[in-house]
C-alpha positions in Angstrom: 26.7 35.3 -13.5 29.9 34.9 -11.5 31.8 34.1 -14.7 30.9 37.6 -16.0 32.0 39.6 -12.9 33.2 38.8 -9.4 31.0 39.4 -6.4 31.8 41.0 -3.1 29.2 38.8 -1.5 26.8 41.5 -0.3 23.2 40.4 -0.4 20.6 42.6 -2.1 18.8 43.8 1.2 22.1 44.6 2.8 23.3 46.5 -0.3 20.2 48.5 -0.5 20.2 49.4 3.2 23.8 50.6 2.9 23.0 52.6 -0.2 20.0 54.3 1.4 22.3 55.3 4.3 25.0 56.5 2.0 22.6 58.6 -0.1 20.6 60.1 2.7 20.3 63.8 2.2 21.9 63.6 -1.2 20.7 66.4 -3.5 19.2 65.5 -6.9 22.0 65.3 -9.4 22.0 66.8 -12.9 21.6 64.5 -15.9 25.4 64.4 -16.5 26.3 64.0 -12.8 24.0 61.0 -12.6 25.4 59.5 -15.7 29.0 60.0 -14.7 28.4 58.5 -11.3 26.7 55.4 -12.7 29.5 55.0 -15.2 32.1 55.3 -12.5 30.3 52.6 -10.5 30.2 50.4 -13.6 33.9 50.7 -14.0 34.4 48.9 -10.7 35.0 45.2 -11.1 32.5 43.7 -8.7 28.9 43.2 -9.7 27.4 44.9 -6.6 28.8 48.2 -7.9 26.8 47.7 -11.1 23.7 46.9 -9.2 24.3 50.1 -7.1 24.5 52.1 -10.3 21.1 50.7 -11.3 19.7 51.6 -7.8 21.1 55.1 -8.1 19.6 55.5 -11.5 16.2 54.3 -10.3 16.3 56.8 -7.4 17.1 59.8 -9.6 15.6 58.9 -13.0 13.5 62.1 -12.8 16.8 64.0 -13.1 17.5 62.7 -16.6 16.7 64.2 -19.9 16.3 62.8 -23.4 20.1 62.4 -23.9 20.5 59.9 -21.0 19.8 56.7 -22.9 22.3 57.5 -25.7 24.9 59.2 -23.7 25.1 56.7 -20.8 22.7 53.8 -20.7 23.6 52.4 -24.1 27.3 52.0 -23.1 26.3 50.4 -19.8 24.1 47.9 -21.7 27.1 46.5 -23.6 29.6 46.7 -20.8 30.2 43.6 -18.6 26.8 42.5 -20.0 24.6 39.7 -18.8 20.8 39.4 -18.4 20.8 40.7 -14.8 22.2 44.1 -15.5 20.6 44.4 -19.0 17.2 43.7 -17.5 17.8 46.0 -14.5 18.8 48.8 -16.8 15.7 48.1 -18.8 13.5 48.5 -15.7 15.1 51.5 -14.2 16.0 53.5 -17.3 15.1 52.1 -20.7 11.4 51.6 -20.1 10.7 54.8 -18.2 12.7 57.0 -20.5 11.2 55.5 -23.7 7.9 56.2 -22.1 8.9 59.8 -21.3 10.6 60.6 -24.6 10.3 59.5 -28.2 13.2 57.0 -28.5 11.8 55.1 -31.5 14.9 55.8 -33.6 17.2 54.6 -30.9 15.2 51.4 -30.3 15.2 50.8 -34.1 19.0 51.2 -34.1 19.4 48.8 -31.1 17.1 46.3 -32.8 19.2 46.4 -36.0 22.5 46.1 -34.2 24.6 43.0 -34.0 24.7 43.2 -30.2 22.3 40.7 -28.6 22.0 42.8 -25.4 20.9 45.9 -27.3 18.4 43.7 -29.2 17.1 42.3 -25.9 16.8 45.8 -24.5 14.9 46.9 -27.6 12.4 44.1 -27.5 11.7 44.7 -23.9 11.7 48.5 -24.0 8.0 48.8 -23.2 7.8 46.3 -20.3 5.7 47.7 -17.5 3.7 50.0 -19.8 0.6 47.7 -19.3 -2.4 49.2 -21.1 -0.3 51.9 -22.8 1.9 49.3 -24.6 2.2 49.9 -28.3 1.3 46.4 -29.4 2.1 46.8 -33.0 5.6 48.2 -32.2 6.4 45.3 -29.9 5.2 42.7 -32.3 7.2 44.3 -35.1 10.4 44.0 -32.9 9.6 40.4 -32.2 9.0 39.7 -35.9 12.4 41.2 -36.8 14.1 38.5 -34.6 11.6 35.7 -34.8 14.1 33.4 -36.7 16.9 33.8 -34.1 17.6 31.0 -31.7 19.9 32.8 -29.2 18.5 32.1 -25.8 18.5 35.6 -24.5 16.8 37.0 -27.6 14.2 34.2 -27.7 13.5 34.7 -24.0 12.9 38.4 -24.5 10.5 37.7 -27.4 8.7 35.2 -25.2 8.3 37.6 -22.3 7.1 40.3 -24.7 4.5 38.0 -26.1 3.5 36.8 -22.6 2.9 40.5 -21.6 1.0 41.1 -24.8 -1.2 38.1 -24.2 -2.7 39.9 -21.3 -3.6 42.9 -23.5 -4.4 41.4 -26.9 -4.5 37.6 -26.9 -5.9 37.4 -30.4 -2.8 39.2 -31.8 -0.5 36.9 -30.0 -2.3 33.8 -31.3 -2.1 35.3 -34.8 1.6 36.0 -34.3 2.3 32.4 -33.2 0.4 31.0 -36.2 2.4 33.1 -38.6 5.8 32.4 -37.1 6.2 28.7 -37.1 10.0 29.2 -37.0 9.8 30.8 -33.6 12.0 29.4 -30.9 10.4 26.9 -28.5 11.5 29.1 -25.6 9.5 32.1 -27.0 6.5 29.9 -27.9 6.4 28.4 -24.4 6.4 31.8 -22.7 3.7 33.1 -25.1 1.5 30.1 -24.5 2.0 30.5 -20.7 0.6 34.1 -21.1 -2.3 32.8 -23.2 -2.9 30.0 -20.7 -3.1 32.6 -17.9 -5.8 34.5 -19.8 -7.8 31.3 -20.4 -7.6 30.3 -16.8 -8.6 33.8 -15.6 -11.6 33.8 -18.0 -12.7 30.4 -16.8 -12.3 31.5 -13.2 -14.6 34.5 -13.7 -17.1 32.8 -16.0 -20.6 32.4 -14.6 -21.6 28.9 -13.5 -24.4 27.1 -15.2 -26.7 28.0 -12.3 -26.0 31.7 -12.4 -25.9 31.9 -16.2 -29.5 30.8 -16.6 -31.1 34.0 -15.8 
């Protein structure tokens, strides 16, 4: 990651302590104030400023409206991009705002773009939704990019399938059977998810002694 942006050398716990102190008593910003502040932080060269923007976004995400993803987050996703900031933005902004507002058209546009980071964000846009995950939507996004071998896209597909394995293992097995061209990276993650389900089922299965009621 150091080849993407230089670092000041501030560790995460120290950064977050400093930010909490700096933001103590700060009034909730408007949608545009938050977006402009995060954009200003992103313009700084060192990576810790980009992480600070994500922390600020996370703290005040309730101040945003349905324009925030298009107006601010999309640009940040494709600026000084690497998996660390793209996934951080996914956690603090993309996933919660896609949950709050209907962003299906935006996600489709990201998925159909030529930018691998927008594609990664699109595939992962429902991470953390757990039982509310729209399984068909996520599988369709994975299907659109199933023949791509780029590491960061394949990894995103794998993580998405691993999450889905906890919710609908049968659909994940069917997806794997129908996508023999899927990257080994994605297949490995999906199988890890299915393996977790198998092990959990075995752990909770009744023993021979208790099953003979």
